[in-house]
C-alpha positions in Angstrom: -10.8 37.5 19.0 -8.7 36.9 15.9 -9.2 33.4 14.5 -6.1 31.2 14.3 -4.1 31.2 11.2 -4.6 28.1 9.0 -1.7 26.5 7.3 -1.1 23.2 5.4 2.2 21.4 5.6 3.1 18.7 3.0 6.1 16.6 3.8 8.0 13.6 2.4 11.2 11.8 2.7 13.0 9.2 0.7 16.0 6.8 0.8 17.8 5.3 -2.2 18.5 1.9 -0.7 16.4 1.9 2.6 18.8 2.4 4.3 20.7 4.5 1.8 21.4 8.1 0.7 18.4 9.9 2.1 16.7 13.3 2.0 13.5 15.1 2.9 11.3 17.8 1.6 8.6 20.0 3.1 6.3 22.8 1.9 4.0 25.2 3.8 0.9 26.2 1.9 -1.8 28.8 2.3 -5.0 26.6 2.1 -7.1 29.6 1.0 -5.0 30.6 -2.0 -2.8 27.5 -2.7 0.2 29.8 -2.4 3.5 28.3 -1.4 4.7 30.1 1.7 7.9 28.2 2.6 10.0 25.3 1.4 12.5 23.1 3.2 14.8 20.3 2.1 18.0 18.6 3.2 20.2 15.7 2.4 20.6 13.7 5.7 23.2 11.1 4.7 22.5 7.4 5.1 19.0 6.7 6.6 15.8 4.8 6.0 12.7 6.1 4.3 10.8 6.4 7.6 13.6 8.4 9.3 13.6 10.8 6.2 9.8 11.1 6.4 9.9 12.1 10.0 12.7 14.6 9.4 10.6 16.1 6.6 7.6 16.4 9.0 9.8 18.1 11.7 11.2 20.6 9.1 7.7 21.3 7.8 6.3 22.0 11.3 9.2 24.3 12.1 8.7 26.2 8.9 5.0 26.6 9.7 5.9 27.8 13.2 8.3 30.4 11.8 5.4 32.0 9.9 3.3 32.5 13.0 3.9 35.5 15.3 3.4 33.5 18.4 3.1 29.8 17.5 3.4 28.7 21.1 -0.2 29.9 21.7 -2.9 27.4 20.8 -5.2 30.0 19.5 -2.7 31.5 17.0 -2.0 28.7 14.6 -3.7 25.6 13.1 -1.7 23.2 10.9 -3.0 20.4 8.8 -0.2 18.0 7.9 -0.6 16.0 4.7 1.7 13.1 4.0 1.7 10.0 1.9 3.4 8.0 4.7 0.7 6.0 6.3 3.1 5.0 9.1 3.9 8.6 10.1 0.3 9.8 9.9 -1.1 6.9 11.9 1.7 7.1 14.5 1.5 10.9 15.0 -2.3 10.6 15.2 -1.9 8.2 18.0 -3.6 5.3 16.3 -0.5 3.2 15.8 2.1 2.4 18.4 5.7 3.5 17.8 7.8 0.4 18.2 11.0 1.1 16.2 13.7 2.7 18.4 14.8 5.1 15.6 11.2 6.5 15.3 10.5 7.3 18.9 12.8 10.3 19.4 11.8 11.7 16.0 8.1 11.4 16.8 8.7 13.1 20.2 10.6 15.9 18.5 7.8 16.5 16.0 5.3 16.6 18.8 7.2 19.3 20.6 7.4 21.7 17.6 3.8 22.8 18.0 1.0 22.1 20.5 -0.6 18.7 19.6 -4.0 20.4 19.7 -2.8 22.7 16.9 -1.9 20.0 14.5 -4.0 17.4 12.6 -2.7 14.7 10.3 -4.1 13.4 6.9 -2.9 10.7 4.6 -2.8 11.6 0.9 -1.9 9.5 -2.1 1.7 10.0 -3.4 0.4 11.7 -6.5 -1.0 14.5 -4.3 2.4 15.0 -2.6 4.5 15.8 -5.6 5.9 19.1 -4.4 7.4 17.6 -1.2 8.5 14.5 -3.1 10.4 16.6 -5.6 12.0 18.6 -2.9 13.2 15.4 -1.2 14.6 14.1 -4.5 16.4 17.4 -5.2 18.0 17.1 -1.7 19.1 13.5 -2.5 20.5 14.6 -5.9 22.4 17.4 -4.2 23.8 14.9 -1.7 25.0 12.7 -4.5 27.0 15.6 -5.9 28.5 16.2 -2.4 26.4 19.4 -1.9 23.4 20.5 0.1 20.0 21.5 -1.3 20.0 25.1 -2.7 16.5 26.7 -2.6 17.5 29.2 -5.3 18.0 26.3 -7.8 14.8 24.4 -6.9 12.2 23.7 -9.5 10.0 21.6 -7.2 7.2 24.2 -7.2 6.8 24.1 -11.0 3.6 22.4 -12.2 2.4 21.9 -8.7 -0.2 24.7 -8.5 -3.1 23.7 -6.4 -6.7 25.0 -6.2 -7.8 26.6 -2.9 -10.1 24.5 -0.6 -10.0 21.3 -2.6 -12.9 19.0 -1.8 -12.6 15.3 -1.0 -13.7 13.0 -3.8 -17.0 11.3 -3.4 -17.2 7.5 -3.1 -17.8 5.7 -6.3 -19.6 2.5 -7.1 -20.9 0.5 -10.0 -20.7 -2.6 -12.1 -18.1 -5.4 -11.7 -15.6 -6.6 -14.2 -12.1 -8.0 -14.0 -11.0 -5.7 -16.9 -11.1 -2.7 -14.6 -8.5 -4.4 -12.4 -10.0 -2.9 -9.2 -8.9 0.6 -10.0 -12.3 2.3 -9.9 -11.4 4.8 -7.3 -8.1 5.6 -8.8 -9.9 6.2 -12.2 -12.4 8.5 -10.5 -9.6 10.5 -8.9 -7.9 10.9 -12.3 -11.1 12.0 -14.0 -11.9 14.4 -11.3 -8.6 16.3 -11.3 -9.1 19.9 -12.6 -6.0 19.8 -14.8 -2.5 18.4 -15.0 -0.3 19.4 -12.2 -3.1 20.1 -9.7 -3.5 18.2 -6.5 -6.9 17.4 -5.0 -7.3 16.3 -1.4 -8.6 12.8 -1.0 -8.3 12.0 2.7 -8.6 8.4 3.8 -10.4 8.3 7.1 -11.9 4.8 7.1 -9.2 3.0 9.1 -11.3 -0.1 9.3 -11.7 -0.5 5.5 -8.6 -2.6 5.1 -9.8 -5.1 7.6 -13.4 -5.2 6.4 -15.3 -8.4 6.2 -15.5 -10.3 3.0 -18.6 -9.9 0.9 -21.5 -12.4 1.3 -21.3 -15.5 -0.8 -23.1 -14.9 -4.1 -22.5 -11.1 -4.1 -20.1 -9.2 -6.2 -17.9 -6.4 -4.7 -19.1 -2.9 -5.4 -17.2 -1.3 -8.2 -17.1 2.1 -9.9 -19.7 3.1 -12.6 -17.4 3.8 -15.6 -19.0 5.1 -18.8 -18.0 3.5 -22.1 -15.7 6.4 -22.9 -13.7 5.7 -19.8 -12.9 2.1 -20.6 -9.3 1.0 -19.9 -7.0 1.7 -22.9 -5.6 -1.5 -24.5 -2.5 -1.7 -26.6 0.5 0.6 -27.3 -1.3 3.8 -28.3 -0.7 7.2 -26.7 -2.0 7.4 -23.2 -2.2 10.2 -20.6 0.3 10.5 -17.8 -1.4 8.2 -15.2 1.2 8.6 -12.5 2.8 5.9 -10.5 0.7 2.7 -10.2 -0.3 0.9 -7.0 2.2 -2.0 -7.1 1.4 -5.1 -5.1 4.4 -7.3 -4.3 2.8 -10.6 -3.6 4.7 -12.8 -1.2 3.7 -16.4 -0.5 4.4 -17.3 3.2 7.3 -19.5 4.1 7.0 -23.3 4.6 5.1 -25.0 7.3 5.3 -28.6 8.3 2.5 -29.3 5.8 4.1 -27.6 2.8 6.7 -30.2 1.8 4.0 -32.9 2.2 1.7 -31.0 -0.2 -1.2 -31.2 2.1 -4.3 -28.9 1.8 -3.7 -26.1 4.3 -6.3 -23.4 4.1 -8.1 -21.1 6.6 -10.3 -23.9 8.0 -7.6 -26.0 9.4 -5.0 -25.9 12.2 -3.3 -22.6 11.3 0.2 -24.0 11.4 3.3 -21.9 12.3 6.4 -21.6 10.1 8.8 -24.5 10.2 12.5 -24.0 10.7 12.9 -23.9 7.0 10.0 -21.4 6.7 11.7 -19.1 9.2 14.9 -19.2 7.2 12.9 -18.4 4.1 11.3 -15.4 5.8 14.6 -14.0 6.9 16.0 -14.5 3.3 13.1 -12.5 1.7 13.4 -9.9 4.4 17.0 -9.3 3.6 16.3 -9.2 -0.1 13.4 -6.7 0.2 15.5 -4.5 2.5 18.3 -4.4 -0.1 15.8 -3.4 -2.8 14.4 -0.6 -0.6 11.0 -0.3 -2.4 8.4 -1.5 0.0 6.4 1.2 1.7 3.6 -0.7 3.4 3.0 -4.3 4.5 -0.4 -6.0 4.6 -0.9 -9.6 5.6 -3.3 -12.4 5.8 -4.5 -13.1 9.3 -3.2 -16.6 9.3 -0.2 -17.3 11.5 2.2 -18.4 8.8 1.7 -15.2 6.9 1.9 -13.0 10.0 5.2 -14.6 11.0 6.6 -14.1 7.5 5.3 -10.5 7.4 6.8 -9.9 10.8 10.3 -10.9 9.7 10.1 -8.4 6.8 8.5 -5.7 9.0 11.3 -6.0 11.6 13.9 -5.6 8.9 12.2 -2.6 7.2 10.9 -0.9 10.3 7.3 -1.0 9.1 4.0 -1.9 10.7 1.9 -4.9 9.5 -1.7 -4.4 8.8 -4.1 -7.4 8.6 -6.7 -7.8 5.8 -9.1 -10.7 6.2 -9.6 -10.8 2.4 -6.1 -12.2 1.9 -6.6 -15.4 3.8 -6.4 -18.8 2.1 -9.3 -20.8 0.8 -11.3 -22.8 3.4 -10.8 -26.3 2.1 -13.4 -27.8 4.4 -13.0 -31.6 5.1 -9.9 -31.6 2.9 -7.8 -29.6 5.3 -4.6 -31.5 6.2 -5.1 -34.2 3.5 -2.9 -34.8 0.5 -4.4 -34.7 -3.0 -4.2 -38.5 -3.2 -6.1 -38.8 0.1 -8.8 -36.5 -1.1 -9.1 -38.4 -4.4 -9.5 -41.7 -2.4 -12.1 -40.3 0.1 -14.0 -37.7 -1.8 -13.3 -38.5 -5.5 -16.6 -37.2 -6.9 -16.4 -33.9 -5.0 -12.8 -33.4 -6.1 -13.8 -34.0 -9.8 -16.5 -31.4 -9.4 -14.1 -28.9 -7.8 -11.6 -29.3 -10.6 -14.3 -28.9 -13.2 -16.1 -25.8 -11.9 -15.1 -22.7 -9.9 -18.6 -22.8 -8.3 -18.0 -26.2 -6.7 -16.9 -26.1 -3.1 -14.7 -28.7 -1.2 -16.4 -31.4 0.8 -17.9 -30.3 4.1 -18.7 -26.6 3.5 -15.4 -25.1 2.2 -15.1 -22.2 -0.2 -15.5 -22.4 -3.9 -13.0 -20.6 -6.1 -15.8 -18.3 -7.2 -16.3 -17.3 -3.5 -12.6 -16.8 -3.0 -12.3 -14.7 -6.2 -15.1 -12.4 -4.9 -13.4 -12.0 -1.6 -9.9 -11.4 -3.0 -11.2 -9.0 -5.6 -12.9 -6.9 -2.9 -9.6 -6.8 -0.9 -7.8 -5.8 -4.1 -10.2 -2.9 -4.7 -9.8 -1.7 -1.1 -6.1 -1.8 -1.2 -5.7 -0.2 -4.7 -7.8 2.7 -3.6 -5.9 3.1 -0.3 -2.4 2.7 -1.7 -2.5 4.5 -5.1 1.0 5.2 -6.2 2.6 3.1 -3.4 4.5 -0.2 -3.4 2.8 -2.5 -1.0 3.9 -6.0 0.2 0.9 -8.4 0.4 1.9 -11.5 2.4 -0.7 -14.1 1.5 -1.2 -17.6 0.1 -1.2 -19.7 -3.1 -4.9 -19.1 -4.0 -5.2 -15.4 -3.4 -1.9 -14.7 -5.3 -3.1 -16.9 -8.2 -6.5 -15.1 -8.2 -4.8 -11.7 -8.4 -2.6 -12.8 -11.2 -5.5 -14.4 -13.1 -7.7 -11.3 -12.8 -4.8 -9.0 -13.9 -4.3 -11.1 -17.0 -8.0 -11.6 -17.7 -7.4 -15.3 -17.8 -10.1 -18.0 -17.3 -10.7 -19.7 -14.0 -8.9 -22.8 -15.0 -5.7 -20.8 -15.1 -5.5 -21.2 -11.4 -4.4 -24.8 -12.0 -1.7 -23.8 -14.5 0.6 -21.7 -12.2 3.4 -22.8 -9.9 3.9 -20.8 -6.7 6.7 -21.9 -4.5 6.9 -21.2 -0.7 8.3 -17.7 0.0 8.1 -16.8 -3.7 7.6 -13.3 -4.9 5.2 -12.1 -7.7 4.2 -8.5 -8.5 1.2 -6.8 -10.2 0.9 -3.1 -10.9 -2.5 -1.4 -11.0 -2.8 1.8 -13.1 -5.3 4.7 -12.8 -6.9 3.9 -16.1 -8.0 0.4 -14.9 -5.3 -1.6 -16.6 -3.1 -4.0 -14.7 0.4 -5.3 -15.5 2.0 -8.5 -14.3 5.6 -7.6 -13.4 6.9 -10.8 -11.8 5.8 -14.4 -11.1 7.2 -17.0 -8.7 10.6 -15.4 -8.2 12.7 -17.4 -5.7 16.1 -16.0 -6.5 16.4 -14.7 -2.9 16.4 -18.3 -1.7 19.3 -19.4 -3.7 
């Protein structure tokens, strides 16, 4: 019996405004030769990123079906879909529920194009989806001119040659160091690419990694072994094209009843909900982020105030919220619920030690800043590796945000006491493939005014 034909579909969609002018792109590839067999793109008017991504998937599957003599038979065709939309990949794989009403009919349509048993789904970094991304942008550019995409004028296939049967990159590990900014895996991916313009498959299959447990106290998160010649470049000298960074938009949760009273509120206390003011703040940032249209993923601390803030944004953007335990606030031990003055009165010597050393823990078995730093750095490394080239909203707390900013700047531990972070404020850090990090924004509250 003739073996089924193997095809790869890469698809993408975009929206300039989310919702805004939108388009999709899709390409069908022969996995044995890397040859482009078919392209599809279309300007679809005003839509969200997710709608455009689903439209791209449907177009890619239809293009693949058109290449098979009898695609309705399960034994004729096998299609591997590769997309940089975690939402679409997880929903079409059946691992995430489809909650948004706009997504349900699109997912159902995609599932009808080919037999579900003939299609598998794989997430890839955005840098490995350049061909489809360029097609989507060509479609949106055509729409801006009042036209539709013209395949004869497309240049999306240029510089996107790919080797046949690309292997997944091996895991990397090695020494710690804040200077690497948690981009060990991204650096390994960059170094392992055969040449500029090629795309190497790096499937992410460990769906539990983002919710992994924090490292044991006293340990340092595993990092990549980087030879001296691969050290991050410093300064303004010429650098290779590193592609789009992983950008973390760091959102502190909205106010709780404890926030205006300036009480210690960590992960070892009562887990308060947002106050009425906090809910208004969450809605305000949701509107602001929707207007910007840049957020592609949302990851939240497990604590209630963050989940409620993240939920408001997710509802506005039509995205799922993933939970990462590494983003929770410090456990302040016996200080939970107390003001600074109350802690000074009751536990003065412990407070002095805590202020003087990152190794000192709060009274009653709380976490030291050194322990929190190890936990947050491990979460950062996981998320940078998972979301290379993506813009991700991390909804978290004062200490994790300050730790991420401190590590990005290479600042000393005492810098944690020299930053102001308001409730529902936004900061941003970009992580590049050479290991460098760039602080883009700190404590922005313009959306609350």
